[in-house]
BAPALUM-910964 format. One line per field, with one value per residue (C-alpha): x, y negated, z negated; residue number from 1. Coordinates in steps of 0.5 Angstrom, whole numbers, plus 500, padded with zeros to 3 digits. Example, Ala and Ser with C-alpha at 12.3 -4.5 7.8 and 13.67 -1.06 7.14 Angstrom:
BEGIN
xx = [525:527]
yy = [509:502]
zz = [484:486]
dofi = [1:2]
// end
This chain:
BEGIN
xx = [500:506:509:511:510:514:512:516:516:512:506:506:505:500:496:497:494:488:486:487:482:478:477:476:471:467:467:470:466:459:460:463:456:452:455:454:447:445:449:445:439:439:440:435:430:433:433:426:423:426:425:419:419:421:426:421:423:424:430:433:432:439:441:442:435:432:437:433:427:429:432:426:420:416:416:425:423:419:424:429:425:424:431:434:429:431:439:439:442:442:438:442:447:442:440:447:446:441:444:450:445:441:448:450:443:441:444:446:444:447:444:450:454:448:446:453:459:455:452:458:462:457:456:463:464:458:459:466:465:459:454:449:442:435:432:424:421:413:411:404:404:408:404:398:402:398:400:405:405:412:415:419:424:425:430:433:441:446:453:455:455:447:447:451:448:440:442:445:439:434:437:432:426:429:434:434:436:439:438:446:449:455:460:459:461:469:472:471:467:461:462:460:455:451:452:448:442:443:442:446:443:446:442:444:443:439:439:432:434:438:431:427:432:432:424:423:428:424:417:420:423:416:412:416:416:424:424:428:431:430:433:428:433:438:444:447:444:450:448:444:437:432:432:426:424:426:421:424:424:417:414:417:415:408:406:403:400:393:390:385:389:392:399:400:406:408:413:416:419:426:430:437:442:449:453:459:458:464:463:461:467:467:459:460:466:461:457:462:462:468:472:477:475:480:484:483:489:488:481:485:491:486:482:489:491:484:485:492:490:485:490:495:489:487:494:495:488:485:480:473:467:464:458:451:448:441:436:428:423:416:409:407:404:400:400:393:390:394:391:384:383:384:380:387:390:397:396:390:395:400:407:404:397:401:407:402:400:407:409:404:406:413:412:408:414:419:414:414:421:423:418:423:429:433:434:441:445:451:445:442:448:450:443:444:451:448:443:448:453:458:455:459:455:458:457:451:447:449:446:439:438:440:435:430:431:430:423:421:423:419:413:413:412:420:424:429:434:437:444:442:435:440:440:446:450:447:450:456:457:455:460:466:465:465:471:474:473:475:468:467:472:473:476:476:470:466:463:463:462:468:466:470:467:460:458:460:455:450:451:449:444:440:438:433:431:424:423:423:417:416:420:416:417:413:408:405:401:404:400:401:396:397:397:391:390:385]
yy = [500:495:497:491:490:487:482:478:471:470:475:471:464:466:470:464:459:465:463:456:456:461:456:450:454:456:449:443:444:445:439:435:437:435:428:427:429:425:419:421:422:415:411:415:412:405:405:407:402:397:400:399:405:410:417:423:429:432:428:430:438:441:441:449:450:446:449:456:453:451:458:462:457:461:457:458:466:466:462:466:473:470:468:475:478:474:474:481:480:483:478:478:475:469:468:466:461:459:458:454:449:448:447:442:438:438:432:432:426:423:418:415:415:411:406:405:406:406:399:396:399:396:390:388:390:386:380:381:381:376:371:376:374:377:372:374:380:381:381:381:387:391:390:393:400:406:408:414:413:416:410:410:404:404:399:397:399:395:396:401:396:397:403:399:392:395:399:394:389:395:397:393:397:404:409:410:417:415:420:419:421:426:421:421:429:428:430:426:422:427:428:422:421:426:424:418:422:422:427:429:430:432:428:432:439:444:450:451:455:448:444:448:448:440:439:443:439:433:435:437:431:427:431:431:423:421:414:415:410:411:409:410:408:414:410:404:399:398:393:388:391:394:401:406:410:417:421:427:425:421:428:432:427:427:434:437:430:430:423:425:427:424:421:416:415:408:405:399:396:393:387:387:382:380:373:378:386:389:394:389:391:398:398:394:398:405:402:403:410:409:406:411:413:412:417:418:415:409:407:408:404:399:399:398:392:389:389:387:381:379:380:375:371:371:371:364:361:361:367:366:372:374:369:371:378:377:383:382:387:387:388:395:400:406:412:414:408:409:416:415:409:413:419:424:430:432:438:441:439:442:438:437:434:430:427:421:419:419:415:410:410:409:403:400:401:398:393:391:392:387:382:381:382:375:370:367:361:365:369:362:359:365:364:356:358:363:359:353:359:355:348:345:342:336:336:333:337:343:341:339:345:349:345:346:353:354:350:354:361:358:356:364:366:369:369:364:364:356:356:351:349:345:345:341:346:352:349:347:355:359:354:356:363:363:358:362:369:364:366:358:353:347:341:334:334:339:346:352:360:363:367:373:373:372:381:379:373:377:382:377:373:380:381:376:376:379:374:368:366:370:376:382:385:378:378:385:384:387:391:392:396:394:400:399:403:409]
zz = [500:499:506:510:518:522:528:533:532:539:537:529:532:537:532:528:534:535:528:528:535:531:525:531:534:528:523:527:534:531:527:533:537:532:530:538:539:532:536:542:538:536:542:546:540:539:548:548:544:548:556:559:562:557:558:559:556:563:563:556:557:557:565:565:563:568:574:571:572:579:580:579:581:586:591:591:590:596:601:598:600:607:607:605:611:616:615:613:607:600:595:590:594:597:589:588:594:591:584:588:591:584:580:586:586:578:574:567:564:558:555:551:557:561:557:553:558:565:563:561:567:571:568:568:576:578:575:576:584:585:582:580:580:579:584:583:579:580:572:573:578:573:567:572:573:570:563:564:572:575:577:584:585:594:596:602:603:604:600:596:591:591:586:581:582:581:575:572:573:572:565:561:565:565:566:574:577:584:590:592:599:599:599:591:591:591:583:578:581:581:574:572:577:574:567:570:572:579:583:590:597:604:608:614:612:616:611:610:603:601:603:599:593:593:595:588:584:586:585:578:577:580:575:569:570:572:574:581:585:593:599:605:610:608:609:610:615:620:624:617:620:616:619:620:614:613:609:607:599:600:602:597:592:594:598:591:588:586:587:582:577:571:572:578:583:583:588:587:592:591:595:595:599:598:601:603:603:602:607:613:617:616:618:624:626:626:632:637:639:643:637:634:627:622:618:610:609:613:610:603:606:608:601:597:602:600:593:593:598:592:587:590:590:583:581:585:582:589:588:588:587:593:593:591:590:588:587:587:585:588:587:586:591:588:592:588:591:598:598:596:600:606:603:603:599:601:598:603:609:613:615:621:619:613:617:620:613:611:617:614:607:609:614:608:603:608:609:602:601:607:604:597:601:598:602:600:602:607:611:612:615:619:622:624:627:631:634:636:638:643:640:635:630:625:618:617:623:620:613:616:620:614:610:615:616:608:608:614:610:604:608:610:603:603:597:597:592:592:587:581:585:589:596:598:593:596:603:600:597:603:607:603:603:611:611:606:611:617:620:622:626:624:629:628:623:628:626:630:629:631:637:635:629:632:631:623:623:626:621:616:619:621:613:614:620:619:615:620:624:631:629:631:622:620:625:622:615:609:606:598:594:587:581:577:570:570]
dofi = [1:2:3:4:5:6:7:8:9:10:11:12:13:14:15:16:17:18:19:20:21:22:23:24:25:26:27:28:29:30:31:32:33:34:35:36:37:38:39:40:41:42:43:44:45:46:47:48:49:50:51:52:53:54:55:56:57:58:59:60:61:62:63:64:65:66:67:68:69:70:71:72:73:74:75:76:77:78:79:80:81:82:83:84:85:86:87:88:89:90:91:92:93:94:95:96:97:98:99:100:101:102:103:104:105:106:107:108:109:110:111:112:113:114:115:116:117:118:119:120:121:122:123:124:125:126:127:128:129:130:131:132:133:134:135:136:137:138:139:140:141:142:143:144:145:146:147:148:149:150:151:152:153:154:155:156:157:158:159:160:161:162:163:164:165:166:167:168:169:170:171:172:173:174:175:176:177:178:179:180:181:182:183:184:185:186:187:188:189:190:191:192:193:194:195:196:197:198:199:200:201:202:203:204:205:206:207:208:209:210:211:212:213:214:215:216:217:218:219:220:221:222:223:224:225:226:227:228:229:230:231:232:233:234:235:236:237:238:239:240:241:242:243:244:245:246:247:248:249:250:251:252:253:254:255:256:257:258:259:260:261:262:263:264:265:266:267:268:269:270:271:272:273:274:275:276:277:278:279:280:281:282:283:284:285:286:287:288:289:290:291:292:293:294:295:296:297:298:299:300:301:302:303:304:305:306:307:308:309:310:311:312:313:314:315:316:317:318:319:320:321:322:323:324:325:326:327:328:329:330:331:332:333:334:335:336:337:338:339:340:341:342:343:344:345:346:347:348:349:350:351:352:353:354:355:356:357:358:359:360:361:362:363:364:365:366:367:368:369:370:371:372:373:374:375:376:377:378:379:380:381:382:383:384:385:386:387:388:389:390:391:392:393:394:395:396:397:398:399:400:401:402:403:404:405:406:407:408:409:410:411:412:413:414:415:416:417:418:419:420:421:422:423:424:425:426:427:428:429:430:431:432:433:434:435:436:437:438:439:440:441:442:443:444:445:446:447:448:449:450:451:452:453:454:455:456:457:458:459:460:461:462:463:464:465:466:467:468:469:470:471:472:473:474:475:476:477:478:479:480:481:482:483:484:485:486]
// end
């Protein structure tokens, strides 16, 4: 009983480390988890008291549970069986693929990261780069929303900054769950974005199995009351104009919607505009199908050069923020009212039967979004300079035409943001931005658009082209269906 056992030093150290790890895992880790859970719950309780749209229980459900619900949803299982028969694949292999798709799509919302870390980062970045403004919000319409309705923010898409800007400005209203494209799936960005409640979408996927998994998750999130934020255009505008809506996500949200049910689905139009879009030249270059596509190394080099250039301007105290970035929130549009007014019930329709009505809803939403896009100084100046392309203007002539255009837009009901409520100042800051970017030539007191920069000026003018009298878009009535409590 008193015999001793000799062990090599390396084995002894290994046993000590394993013992310490077992102690750590058994005592310390559960305590840390409890501490983090308690802090997260306190944050959720505190946030829910001030949010206009509370965080639903669905969004707080563990990600692993949501993944299992998606995988074993009857529609997914039915599609998996059909897919396995059609492809001649074992069912287990198909289910494993379904699991990969579900793990890719389903987010892992973390309230602490969203409201403590994400909000602080978004606020810092947005305010560092732009003069951020909330231009208009239909508070009366928002107050009339049916209690408990699922809210979907529908927005125009001008820049990848849209995610940061709207998330920051909407943080006092709701925690937004974005539909994010494949660009955000790179490591380690994907983990951070997923923890903010975003779900990833392969916009061009033709895989029937993938589309079914995505459909089921979007349906479950909509029924569960998750506040979503989507871009009906499906991607960034390349020429500055509003794009035709893509209807896939709308169809997923509403194909099983009961217009006679207790819970409504309410769409809130959101208009976004900038005095400068960070990706403007890159987006314009993509319009030319014959232009060579830059390699990833070239793209990174350009980004680094852009950052270094602006840091150099900061060091010389010559850096200015990129003008104004403004967001407007329009009148809510009720899916229930839209369907009841037309006698529709999508649950009893085939895809082909739903299609024209989904197109009508998509057009209604995009007209409502277009109506609340903010009018900022640079787009107005760009419009005036394009109207006078090749014809130099004096400073007074330019200001006069800009003032007239401001008045025309205001008379048409557009939401014009005038910095400091001073039109003279609006012209000054807009013109300063154009000068800094060398988009205008100035010679002996005369100003005119630089000929080589006309496409870029047109890109900014296009952001408000639909608001001008006589345009095809402005001639069509904007149908706004106000949500009312039931």
